N, C-alpha and C positions, 0 to 999 in steps of 0.2 A: 638276790630275793629284790632288790628295790630292781633292779633290771627286769625281773618277769613282772612285778606290778606295773611298771610302764608300759608293758606291751600292750594291753587294752585301751590305752589313752593313742598309741600309736595305731592300732586300727584304722583310725578314720583319716590318714593320711593319704592324699593321691598324690602318687609321684609323675603325674601326666608330663609334667613340665621338662623332667629328667628322662622319662620313657614315653615320647609321644609318637603319633603315627603318622607323621608327616617329615619331608627331609628337611624343610626350612626349620620348623621348630625344634629337629635336632640338632641340627646345625647351631641352634641359639643355645641350646641345651648343653651342648659342648661347649660353648663359649663360655659359658656362667662357670662351669667347672672348671675349665683351665684357667679363668681369671681367682677362683675361690683359690685354688692350688698354689700359685702365684703368689697370692697374699698370705697363704699359711706361712710361706717360705718365712717371711718375716714374724708374724702373730705369735707360730708357735715358739722359735726362739726366743722371743722376748718374753712370752707369760714364762718358759721353763727358766729364764735367769733371772727374771723378777724372784722367782721362789727360792733359784740357787743364793743369791745375794741375801736373801731376808735371811735364809736358814745358816749362810757362811760368816755373815757379821752381826749374828744374834748378839746381845748384850752377854749372854752366860758361855760366848764361846771366846776365852781369855787368849786361845791362840792365833787368833785372824789380826791380821797386820792392822795397826791402827793408823791412820794418815791423815789429820784433819786438815793439811795443808794442803795437800793434791788438789790440783784443780785441771790439768791438762796432760793428755798422751795423745800425740798424733797417729798412732799406730791407731789406737780405740775411733778417735776421731774419723781415719780413713775408712775403718770396716761399718761404722755409724751409720756415715752417709752415702758410701758407695753401694753398700748391699741394695737397701732401699731406692736409689738412683737406679739402678741398673731395672729393677723389677716395675718401677714405674715404667722406664721405656719400653720395657717388651709389654709390659700392658696396654700402654698407649699403641704402639704400633700392632698390638692384635687387634686392640678396639678401631683402630681408625679403618683397617683393612675390612675387618668382618662387616663393619656398619656398611661400609661402599655395597661389599659383595652380597649383601644381606637385604638392601634398601628396596621395601616394600613394594614400590613404584615400578622395579625392574623384571620383567618376567624371567621366567626362570629357564635353565639352561639346562637342568637336570631335574630326573625325578628321584634320585638316589644317588649313592656313589657307583659311578662307571655307568652309569643308565642316563646317557646324552638324549634329549628331546632332540627330533629331527626339526629341521626349518620348518617344514610344511605342516606341523602338529600347530592347531590353532587351540589356545587355551578355551575351557566353557568360562563363559560370563555369567556372574550372577550379582543382579544390582541390587544393594540391602540398603534400606530405612529405617533408622531408628523413630519409631512412635513411642508415644506416651501411651502405656505401658509394655510394647511388644515388640516385636521383630518382622518386617516385612521382605520377603525374597521375591525376587522378579527374576524370571528365566528368560531373556528377550530371543534367545535360539530356538526354545523348545516354545514361546507364548504361553506361559501360564506362571502362577505365583501362589505364593504360600504365605503364612502367618506362623512364625515359631517352629517352623519346621523346615531342613536346609538338608535336600539330599544331593549327593556326587559322585560321580563316579571316579573309583581309585584309579588311580596311575595316569589321571589326566589332569594338565596343569590347570588352577583355576586362578580367575580374575575378577578379583570384587572389586565393584564400584560404591560407594560407600556415603551416605548423605542422612541428616536429621530432619524432620518436621521442625521439631521444636528445638528442644535445650541439647547441648553437647550430650553426647553418651560414646560407649569405647565398645567397639566391637571385637570380643576375644572368643578363639577357640584354642584353647592352649594346645590342643594336640596335633593344630595344623601350624599354627603360625602366632607372631606375636599380635599384640594389640594393636589398635589402630584407631581415632579417636575420629567420630561422625558428628560434625557439624552442620547446621541448619545454614544454607543458602551458599555451602560448598561443597567438594567432591573429594573424597582422599580414596587412594587404592592401597590393594593386599594383593600379592600373588602367593599362591601356595599349592599344595598337591600331598594328595593320600596315598602312601605306600603301604596301607594296610584295611580290611575292613572292618568295622566296626559301629559301633554308635557311640559317639562322644558326646561331651557337653559343651555349652556355648553360652555366654552370657554379656552382660553390660558388666564393665568394670569402671565406669564412672557414674557416681552418683548422680541421678536426675530425678529424685521427686519420691512421692509416694508409694509408688507401685513400683521403684526399682530394685526389690530385691526378688522380685518376681519376672523379670525380664531375664528369662532363662528359654534354651531352646537346644532340640535336639539336633545330632548333626549325624546324618548317615554317611557313611561310608560304604559305598555298593558296587558289585562289579558292571562291567558296562549293560549285561544284558537285563539285570534287574534293576538298573536306571532307567533306562528304558522302559520297562513295566512300570514303574513308579510314574513317569511321565504322562503315560498311558491312563494311569489310574487319575491322574490329575486334571487330565483333560476331560475323563470321563466324571468327575466327581460333581455335585449338586450346588458345589459352592457359588456357581452364577460367572458374571465376567466380571473383572475388576478394571473398570471405566473411570473415570475421574469422579461421580458425584457419588460409585462406592466408595472410592478413596476417601472421601471427605468424610462419609460416616466413617469408616474404618479407624480414619486417624485421630477423632477423639478419643478420650484419655479412657482407658480401661486396665483394668489388671487382671491377672489370671487367663488372661485370652486361652483358649484353647485352638488345638491346631486346626486352621482351614486351609482350604486348597481353592483357587480360583481356575477355572477351565481357560479363559482367555484374559489378557492383560492390555491396556493402551499400549502399544510400543512408544508413545511419546511420555507416559508417566513421570518414569523416572527424572528424564529432563526437564518436565514442568515441574517437580519436587524440586530440584537443585535451584532450577530458576524461581520460585516461589511463586508459580502463575498457573496452579492446580484450579482455582476457582475461576468458574468460566469469564470471561470479559477484563480478568485481572491483569495488567502489562507484566510481562515476565522481564527478569534482572536484566536480562542482555538487552532488551528494547530499552529500558529506561539508562542503560548506560551508552548505548548508541547515542541517543537524544542527548544527555550531559556531554558525548565529546564534541557535537554539535553548537554546544552552547544553552541546553534546555530549550524547554517548548513554550517559554516566555509567559506571560501574564495569563493567555489562555489556559495555560497548564495547572493555574491555582484551583480551577473548577474542576479538574478534570477528575474526580473522584467519582465511587460507588459504594452505596450500602453493603455493607457483608454481613453474612447474618453468624460468622461465627469465625472471631478473632483468634487463630493459634496463640498470638502473642501477648494479648493486653489484656482484652475481655474476656477469652475462652468463653463465648457464647453469652456470656453475662448481658443483660438488658439494663442493666444498672449504669453502665458506664457513659460517660458523654458521648453524645451522638458523633462527633467529630472523631473517637478513637474506635470507632468501628466501622472505618471506612477505608478504602483502598485505591490506589493508582488506577484508572480504568486504562486499558489499550486501545492507542490510536488506531490500531489495524489489525489484520488478522492473519498476520504473518506465523510461519508454523516455529516452534520450538526450536532455539538452537541448541544442539548438543553439547554439554560441558566435556565431553571427553575430549581428552589429550591424548599423544602417544606417549607412549613407554618409554624408559630408557632403552638403553640398547643391552640385549643378552651379556652375559659374563659368565664366564668357566670360574665357578667358584673352587674348585678341586685343588688348585697350585696354592691358592691364598697369596699369591704374590702381587696383589693389585691389578691384574693384567684387566685392559681395557679402561683405566683409569689415568689418562694423558694428565700430564702437567698442564697448571693454568696457563694461558697464552695473554701475556701481559700487551699485546700490542691492543686490543679492542679497549682495556682500560686506560690506556693513553689517550686514545683517540678518542673517548669518553669525556677524559678531563678536558682535553684541549678544547673540547665543544662546550663544555660549560664554563671556559676561561674568561672573565670581562675582558672586552678588549678597548682601546682607550678611543675615546670620541674624535672624529676627524673635526 
């Protein structure tokens, strides 16, 4: 009866982590199960022996051997220490190999067991921006963008470039792959694939303010034909174009934002978000770093600032802040935004789980670098 009474409480459990719709998430789920089983090999016997010894040597049992001076047994010490040590070694080896083979920056080598991805197959790229408090998805290949809606084709590798417009967030689709952080001024990556169609849940797994609990979005895994139809519908939507001025309006904090689609998008918008220079005339981070490497802009750079109407980091658009706090460094030239994209790691076949493609560290460069910084005597 107690078991039957607990069934209604278990009805709300979602086992998507252990029954996902993507190969990467499935391998991660298997890693959780294997690690749990390995740890239970110690936990279960310890719990059982705790109950056994408590019962066997209870005060009422006069037949139990009483040895108050017993303090050592070599055989028992070997069992107590060797068993956990072997399990820790197994866990360490399994975790090390799986961590490298399931590196979120590494392109996928397969869409499922025995389903190798051909070398000429290019992943679908999706740019993800965490806003307050909503998600923006940009499709560079298709030239469209959406808010709080992510649609992807099934059985096609996916490559996410992820950033944030304000505070740190965490992009997480449990049915697809593990979570990865979205940070302002930085870019992170995630590779995944759906091998089943359906609608799944995505959300932020990192608290980011008042509207955090509503930072959820639907993820649609569609057949190739239906995905093309979805793209066509997005291009025909009445959402307009997502240029920089439209983005600055969208960027302002809002909660429970409905699904929106944009028929076109500025191709350099995501890189401008990462470089923190969406505002017209604002200097991009890559330009600022380039100037810094050359010694800075000198005294003239002190006055190289312009007023900003909406400061997403300090004033949040408030007019009560001091004037100096709502200004930004102005651009010195009109050079195009530099892409923050970097080459991914090499593909590795995760099937054998033998660490394939993970070479031993090369010690020669380290010695060379050490010699380079070793001080030399003055002549």
